[in-house]
C-alpha positions in Angstrom: 0.0 0.0 0.0 2.9 2.4 0.7 4.9 2.0 -2.5 3.5 5.2 -4.1 4.4 7.2 -0.9 8.1 6.3 -1.1 8.9 8.2 -4.3 10.1 11.4 -2.6 7.7 13.9 -4.3 8.6 17.6 -3.7 7.0 20.8 -4.9 9.1 23.9 -5.0 7.9 27.1 -3.4 7.3 29.0 -6.7 5.2 26.2 -8.1 3.2 25.9 -4.9 2.4 29.6 -4.7 1.4 29.5 -8.3 -1.1 26.6 -7.9 -2.5 27.5 -4.5 -4.8 30.5 -5.3 -6.6 28.7 -8.0 -7.0 25.5 -5.9 -8.4 27.4 -3.0 -10.8 29.3 -5.1 -12.0 26.1 -6.8 -12.4 24.3 -3.4 -14.5 27.2 -2.0 -16.7 27.2 -5.1 -17.2 23.4 -4.8 -17.9 23.7 -1.1 -20.6 26.4 -1.7 -22.2 24.3 -4.4 -22.3 21.4 -2.0 -23.8 23.6 0.8 -26.4 25.2 -1.5 -27.5 21.8 -2.9 -27.5 19.9 0.4 -27.0 16.9 -1.8 -24.7 14.8 0.3 -22.3 15.0 3.3 -18.5 14.7 3.0 -16.7 12.5 5.5 -12.9 12.9 5.6 -10.7 10.5 7.6 -7.2 11.6 8.4 -4.8 8.9 9.6 -1.2 8.0 9.4 2.2 8.1 10.9 3.0 10.6 13.7 4.9 13.6 12.4 3.7 13.1 8.8 1.7 16.3 8.6 -1.8 15.3 9.6 -2.5 18.2 11.9 -0.9 20.7 9.5 -3.1 19.5 6.6 -6.3 19.6 8.7 -5.3 23.2 9.7 -4.9 24.1 6.0 -8.3 22.6 5.1 -9.9 24.7 7.7 -8.1 27.8 6.4 -9.0 27.1 2.8 -12.7 26.3 3.3 -15.5 28.2 4.8 -15.4 27.2 8.5 -19.2 27.5 8.8 -19.5 24.4 6.7 -16.7 22.2 8.0 -16.2 20.6 11.4 -13.1 18.9 12.7 -13.3 16.1 15.3 -10.3 15.0 17.2 -11.2 11.4 18.1 -8.7 10.4 20.7 -9.2 8.0 23.6 -13.0 7.6 24.3 -14.4 9.4 27.3 -16.1 7.6 30.2 -19.5 8.5 28.6 -18.4 7.1 25.3 -17.1 3.9 26.8 -20.6 3.2 28.1 -21.9 3.0 24.6 -20.9 0.9 21.5 -17.6 2.0 20.0 -19.3 3.5 16.9 -21.7 5.7 19.0 -19.3 8.7 19.1 -18.7 8.6 15.4 -22.4 8.4 14.6 -23.0 11.5 16.8 -20.3 13.5 14.9 -21.4 12.6 11.3 -22.0 15.8 9.2 -25.4 16.4 7.7 -26.0 16.7 4.0 -24.3 19.7 2.5 -21.6 19.8 5.2 -18.1 18.4 5.7 -16.8 16.5 8.7 -13.1 15.8 9.2 -12.1 13.0 11.6 -8.6 13.1 13.0 -8.4 9.7 14.4 -11.1 7.5 12.9 -12.9 4.3 13.5 -9.7 2.5 12.5 -7.4 4.2 15.0 -8.2 2.3 18.2 -8.3 -1.2 16.7 -5.0 -0.5 15.0 -3.3 0.7 18.2 -4.9 -2.1 20.3 -3.5 -4.7 17.9 0.0 -3.1 17.9 0.1 -3.1 21.7 -1.4 -6.7 21.8 -4.6 -5.6 23.5 -6.5 -7.5 20.8 -5.6 -10.5 18.6 -5.8 -10.7 14.9 -9.3 -11.9 15.0 -10.4 -8.8 17.0 -8.7 -6.6 14.4 -10.4 -8.5 11.6 -13.8 -8.0 13.2 -13.2 -4.3 13.6 -12.1 -3.9 10.0 -15.1 -5.8 8.7 -17.4 -3.6 10.9 -15.8 -0.4 9.6 -16.1 -1.5 6.0 -19.8 -2.2 6.5 -20.2 1.2 8.1 -18.6 2.9 5.2 -20.7 1.0 2.8 -23.7 2.2 4.6 -22.5 5.8 4.5 -22.0 5.6 0.8 -25.4 3.9 0.2 -26.9 6.8 2.2 -25.2 9.2 -0.2 -22.0 10.3 1.6 -18.7 11.0 -0.1 -16.1 9.2 2.1 -12.4 10.2 1.6 -9.7 8.5 3.5 -6.2 9.9 3.7 -3.2 8.1 5.1 0.0 10.2 5.7 3.1 8.1 5.5 6.8 8.5 6.4 9.5 6.0 6.3 11.1 5.0 9.6 14.2 7.2 9.0 12.1 10.1 7.9 9.8 9.8 10.9 12.7 9.8 13.3 14.2 12.8 11.6 10.9 14.6 11.7 10.3 13.9 15.4 13.8 15.0 16.4 13.4 18.3 14.4 10.1 19.0 16.1 11.5 18.3 19.5 14.6 20.4 18.9 12.6 23.6 17.9 11.2 25.3 21.1 8.2 26.5 19.0 7.1 22.9 18.1 8.5 20.9 21.0 5.1 20.6 22.5 3.8 18.6 19.5 6.0 15.6 20.3 5.0 13.5 23.3 6.3 10.4 25.0 3.4 8.6 23.3 4.8 9.6 19.9 8.2 8.2 20.8 6.6 5.0 22.2 4.7 4.6 18.9 8.0 5.2 17.0 9.7 2.4 19.0 7.0 0.1 17.5 7.3 1.5 14.0 7.8 -1.9 12.3 4.7 -3.4 13.9 2.7 -0.3 13.2 3.8 -0.6 9.5 2.7 -4.3 9.3 -0.6 -3.8 11.0 -1.5 -0.6 9.2 -0.6 -2.2 5.9 -3.1 -4.9 6.6 -5.8 -2.4 7.7 -5.3 -0.3 4.6 -5.2 -3.2 2.2 -8.4 -4.8 3.5 -10.4 -1.6 4.0 -9.5 0.2 0.8 -12.6 -0.4 -1.2 -14.0 0.8 -4.5 -16.6 2.9 -2.7 -14.2 4.3 0.0 -10.5 3.9 -1.1 -7.5 5.0 0.9 -5.3 7.8 -0.6 -1.7 7.3 0.5 0.1 10.7 0.9 3.8 11.1 1.3 4.2 13.3 4.3 7.8 14.6 4.0 7.2 17.6 1.8 4.5 19.8 3.2 3.8 21.7 -0.1 3.3 18.4 -2.0 1.0 16.8 0.6 -1.1 20.0 0.9 -1.6 20.3 -2.8 -2.3 16.6 -3.3 -4.9 16.5 -0.6 -6.6 19.6 -1.9 -6.6 18.3 -5.5 -8.0 14.9 -4.5 -10.8 16.6 -2.4 -11.6 19.0 -5.3 -11.7 16.2 -7.9 -14.0 14.0 -5.8 -16.3 16.9 -4.9 -16.7 18.0 -8.5 -17.2 14.5 -9.7 -20.0 13.8 -7.2 -21.7 17.1 -7.8 -21.7 16.4 -11.5 -23.0 12.9 -11.0 -25.9 14.3 -9.0 -26.9 16.3 -12.0 -27.0 13.2 -14.2 -30.0 10.8 -14.3 -29.9 8.3 -11.5 -30.3 4.6 -12.2 -31.8 2.8 -9.3 -30.0 -0.3 -8.2 -31.9 -3.5 -8.5 -32.6 -5.5 -5.4 -32.3 -9.2 -5.2 -35.6 -11.0 -4.9 -36.7 -11.9 -1.4 -36.4 -15.6 -0.7 -39.5 -17.3 0.4 -39.4 -17.5 4.2 -40.7 -21.1 4.4 -40.7 -21.4 8.2 -42.3 -18.0 8.8 -44.5 -17.3 5.8 -47.6 -17.7 7.9 -46.0 -16.8 11.2 -48.6 -14.2 12.2 -51.5 -16.4 11.1 -50.2 -19.2 13.2 -50.0 -17.0 16.3 -52.7 -17.9 18.9 -54.5 -14.6 19.3 -57.1 -16.1 21.6 -54.6 -16.2 24.6 -56.2 -14.3 27.5 -55.9 -13.6 31.2 -58.7 -12.8 33.5 -58.6 -9.6 35.5 -57.9 -11.0 39.0 -54.9 -13.0 37.8 -53.8 -10.1 35.7 -53.8 -7.7 38.7 -51.9 -10.2 40.9 -49.2 -11.0 38.2 -48.9 -7.3 37.3 -48.0 -6.3 40.8 -45.6 -9.2 41.2 -43.8 -8.5 37.9 -43.6 -4.7 38.4 -42.0 -5.3 41.8 -39.6 -7.8 40.3 -38.7 -5.3 37.5 -38.1 -2.6 40.0 -35.8 -4.8 42.1 -33.8 -5.8 39.0 -33.2 -2.2 38.1 -31.9 -1.6 41.6 -29.6 -4.6 41.6 -26.0 -3.8 42.3 -24.9 -5.2 38.9 -27.5 -3.2 36.9 -25.0 -0.4 36.5 -22.9 -2.7 34.3 -25.6 -3.0 31.7 -28.3 -1.0 29.9 -31.6 -2.0 28.4 -33.2 -1.1 25.1 -36.8 -2.2 24.4 -38.3 -2.0 21.0 -42.1 -1.9 20.6 -43.5 -2.6 17.2 -46.9 -4.0 16.2 -50.2 -3.4 14.4 -51.9 -0.1 14.9 -53.9 -0.1 18.2 -52.2 -3.3 19.3 -51.4 -1.8 22.7 -47.8 -0.7 22.5 -48.4 2.4 24.6 -50.2 0.4 27.3 -47.3 -2.1 27.4 -44.8 0.7 27.8 -46.8 2.3 30.6 -46.8 -0.9 32.6 -43.0 -1.0 32.4 -42.4 2.7 33.3 -45.0 2.4 36.1 -42.4 0.1 37.9 -39.4 2.3 37.3 -37.7 5.4 38.8 -38.4 8.2 36.3 -34.7 9.1 36.4 -33.7 5.7 35.0 -35.6 5.5 31.7 -36.5 7.4 28.6 -39.3 6.7 26.1 -38.6 7.6 22.5 -41.7 7.9 20.3 -40.7 7.5 16.7 -42.7 9.4 14.1 -41.9 10.7 10.6 -38.3 11.9 10.5 -37.6 15.6 10.9 -35.6 17.7 8.5 -32.6 17.3 10.7 -33.0 13.5 10.7 -33.5 13.4 7.0 -30.1 15.0 6.5 -28.4 12.1 8.3 -28.1 8.3 7.6 -31.3 6.5 8.5 -30.0 4.9 11.7 -28.5 8.2 13.1 -31.6 9.2 15.0 -31.6 5.9 16.9 -27.9 5.7 17.6 -28.1 9.1 19.4 -30.7 7.9 21.9 -28.8 4.8 23.1 -28.7 4.8 27.0 -25.8 4.9 29.3 -25.2 2.0 31.7 -27.8 1.6 34.4 -30.5 3.2 32.2 -33.4 2.0 30.0 -34.6 3.3 26.7 -38.0 2.3 25.3 -38.6 2.9 21.6 -42.3 3.3 20.6 -41.7 2.3 17.0 -38.1 2.0 15.9 -35.5 1.4 13.2 -37.7 -1.3 11.8 -39.8 1.4 10.2 -37.6 1.1 7.1 -38.5 -2.5 6.5 -42.2 -2.0 7.4 -43.9 1.3 6.7 -41.2 2.7 4.4 -41.2 -0.6 2.4 -45.0 -0.9 2.1 -45.7 2.7 1.5 -42.9 3.1 -1.0 -41.1 5.9 1.0 -37.7 4.4 0.1 -36.3 2.5 -2.8 -36.3 -1.3 -2.8 -32.5 -1.4 -2.6 -32.6 0.7 0.6 -35.0 -1.4 2.5 -33.4 -4.6 1.3 -30.0 -3.5 2.6 -31.6 -2.4 5.9 -31.9 -5.9 7.1 -28.1 -6.4 7.3 -27.5 -2.9 8.6 -30.0 -3.5 11.4 -28.5 -6.8 12.3 -25.1 -5.2 12.5 -26.4 -2.3 14.6 -28.0 -4.7 17.1 -24.9 -6.9 17.3 -22.9 -3.8 18.4 -25.6 -3.1 21.0 -25.4 -6.6 22.5 -21.6 -6.7 22.4 -21.7 -3.5 24.6 -23.8 -5.3 27.4 -27.0 -3.8 26.2 -30.0 -6.0 26.9 -32.0 -5.7 23.7 -35.7 -6.8 23.9 -37.9 -6.6 20.8 -41.6 -7.0 20.9 -44.1 -7.4 18.0 -47.7 -7.0 19.3 -50.2 -8.7 17.0 -54.0 -8.3 16.9 -56.5 -9.6 14.5 -58.2 -7.4 11.9 -61.5 -7.7 13.7 -60.0 -6.7 17.1 -58.2 -3.8 15.4 -61.5 -2.5 13.9 -63.2 -2.8 17.3 -60.4 -0.6 18.9 -60.4 1.9 16.1 -64.2 2.4 16.5 -63.8 2.7 20.3 -61.1 5.4 19.8 -63.3 7.4 17.5 -66.2 7.2 20.0 -64.2 8.1 23.1 -63.2 11.7 23.5 -60.0 11.3 25.4 -58.9 8.5 23.0 -59.8 10.3 19.7 -56.2 11.7 19.3 -55.0 8.1 18.9 -56.8 7.5 15.6 -56.0 9.2 12.3 -57.1 8.7 8.6 -53.7 7.1 8.0 -54.6 4.3 10.5 -57.7 3.6 8.5 -55.8 3.7 5.2 -53.2 1.3 6.6 -55.9 -1.3 7.1 -56.4 -1.6 3.4 -52.7 -2.8 3.1 -53.0 -5.5 5.8 -51.6 -8.3 3.5 -48.6 -6.2 2.5 -47.8 -5.3 6.1 -48.3 -8.9 7.1 -45.7 -10.1 4.5 -43.3 -7.3 5.5 -43.5 -8.4 9.2 -42.9 -12.0 8.3 -39.8 -11.1 6.3 -38.6 -8.8 9.0 -38.9 -11.5 11.7 -37.3 -14.1 9.5 -34.3 -11.9 8.7 -33.7 -10.1 12.0 -34.7 -12.5 14.7 -31.2 -13.6 15.7 -29.9 -15.7 18.5 -28.6 -12.6 20.3 -31.6 -10.3 19.4 -34.7 -12.4 19.0 -38.2 -11.1 18.4 -40.9 -11.8 21.0 -44.2 -12.2 19.3 -47.0 -11.1 21.6 -50.7 -12.1 21.0 -52.4 -8.9 21.9 -56.1 -9.4 21.3 -56.3 -9.6 25.1 -54.5 -6.6 26.6 -54.1 -8.2 30.0 -52.3 -11.2 28.5 -50.1 -9.0 26.3 -48.9 -6.8 29.2 -48.0 -9.7 31.4 -46.1 -11.4 28.6 -44.1 -8.2 28.0 -43.2 -7.8 31.6 -42.4 -11.4 32.1 -40.1 -11.4 29.0 -38.4 -8.2 30.0 -37.6 -9.4 33.5 -36.3 -12.7 32.2 -34.0 -11.0 29.7 -32.7 -8.6 32.3 -32.0 -11.4 34.7 -30.0 -13.2 31.9 -28.1 -10.0 31.3 -27.2 -9.7 34.9 -26.1 -13.3 34.9 -28.8 -14.2 37.5 -30.1 -17.0 35.3 -29.1 -18.8 32.2 -30.2 -17.4 28.9 
């Protein structure tokens, strides 16, 4: 990967000063075109060898471009708050919206690379991190982002010379730390590991650009020209007709094709037994959230289901057992303009709870493979790829000690009609029913197929779906509480999964 960076390119001062004004002007024009169009975000990763000019280059980009439309993130060691969430949480939060540029100094590759060099993880751990990052970048590109990855390289001799020169000059001495010299002492291993990372993660949709870091004028012009070329190319592509990508056909989900039809919706629970079990389970849930080990985990509950299936009632039975300071309920409606400017999963990532907390989603990230699929709000390619993106997202949650519990509440068409009519005829429930709810009933078969496909493709061993017969509200609420308590106990290692 580094052969092209060993040539020894240099740019003399006269040539640099001749090229720079035109380059800066063209970059600004491209940035303004991007900003005015709001067409896509630009994500720039800056990595490489210590002393190879990463900071200087980022500083120049911020000088050359309008600072109102570019934001730089120094992603060093994660904070305590960040360590309580999945590793990618802090990067999702910092993603630029459409029309803006985000620069990441230290990226999603940095910590896995350093951890491997210092033997904190094995090769298998590094491979998993690289694969996760490649999938993340694929998702960004599918969502429209322009991803540019720059790696600044110096040979071992050049790096040593550079670090000594910086250390010797009183004006730059502060830029060289003991950590830099420690990294230098492991240069050969850094070279081997980073070569592997770059080789595997340099893809057609997000390639690495290897920049020789010795000559500052050369590296600055090269980065600027690459950025300009890619920006202009993407802006011109946007003006051309877009051909939609075909999606592979859905395989027939043999085992789950009639999954909802096979669900026993007649399950019920009389009121006396309901009241007794409700009190017992709410008390059990309260005690579990006050367990001494609860601070080591967090809980995410997903509530999906037919309209009027009782999602809100189930959520209220959970929150009725909890300290209000420990939980948050996130109702999911149509995305806002801010959310539309970000990748689809962004609005869910930002609500992930800290350890010792619970977050309950009333509707969730499954909207893409349900309502957006059925109503045609996104292209087939987008909802098809969402299955793997959701599974990847949920895997990251579970790996971070998040207890993930997913409920699908099912009612019959007859029971739904009865509840719709009751809502229309009851003043304090009328806000719960809309014309859209009535319209959705006309697409019942399409939604039923979408649910079966969703469960078939996203009910995994680590994040299974719990299907709740909800014609009887008492039965549904008890099943929800029972399942949640069982899953939290398993997460606390109080019982076997």
